[in-house]
N, C-alpha and C positions, 0 to 999 in steps of 0.2 A: 478446177482451173487446169487449162490443160500443161503439161510437162515441155517447155520450148527448148529443153536442153536434150530431151530423149531419155534421159535416166529412167530406170526401171521403179525407181525407189531407193530408199535408204540404203546406203551400202552394206552389204553384209559384211561385217567386219570379220567375221572366222574365216571367210572365204579370201579376202582379200591379202590378210595376213597369212593364210595356207599358200594361196599363189605366189606371193611374195616371196617367201620362205624356199618355195620348190624352184625359182627363177634363181635367185640367190646361189643356191646351193649347186642345182645342176648347172648353171651357166657360169658359175665362179665369178658372179657381179662383186666387186668391191663395195664396202660399206659407203664410199665417197659417191656412188652412182644412186640416184634417187629410182626409185622402181615405184611406178604408179600403175594400180590396178582399176580398171572402169568396167561397168555392165552397160551398155546402151542399146535403145532401141535403134533399128534401123528403118528407115521410110523410102528407101531407093528400092524401086524395080530389081529384082534377083538377088537380094541381099538376105541373109537371116532375119526373123524378127528380133532377136537379142542375139547380141556379139559380145566377148568380152576383148576388152582392148590392153594389151600390156603395154608400157612405155617405160624405155630407159632415157634418164636424163644425165648424161656423165658430167656436165659441165665443163669449164675449162674452154670454152669456145667450140667444144662439139655440139652439133644438134642432137635433140632427142631421135631415137629409133622406136618405130611402133610396130607391134604385132597384134592383127586380129584373129581372133578363135571365133567361129560362126556356131557359139552355144555360151549358155548363163555359164555364170563363174563356178556354179553348184558342180557342174558336169567337167570341169577342167582338171585333170590329174596328171599325175607325175609321166605318163607317155605323153600326152598332148604336149607339154613343157619341153620333153625331151624331144620330141619330133621339130619342135620349133627351133631348137638351138641350132639345128644344121642351114639357118637362114642366118644367123648373126654373122 
């Protein structure tokens, strides 16, 4: 059966936890903000085959912020998270 959501498979919990910890540590995200990390297939022209999406869900009436990284979760490292911090 086709994966209609474009997920690459079961989440890699170690990668999700690692990326969440990097985001919280390097960006100073408080515990009250939910950090979601997903890996998706992109089916649009000009986008990477697999991308990692990091979403911050602050609550309190503020909408989510999301950041796309054009690579699989396993390739996302400290330097990439640090570079994304400039977009906050």
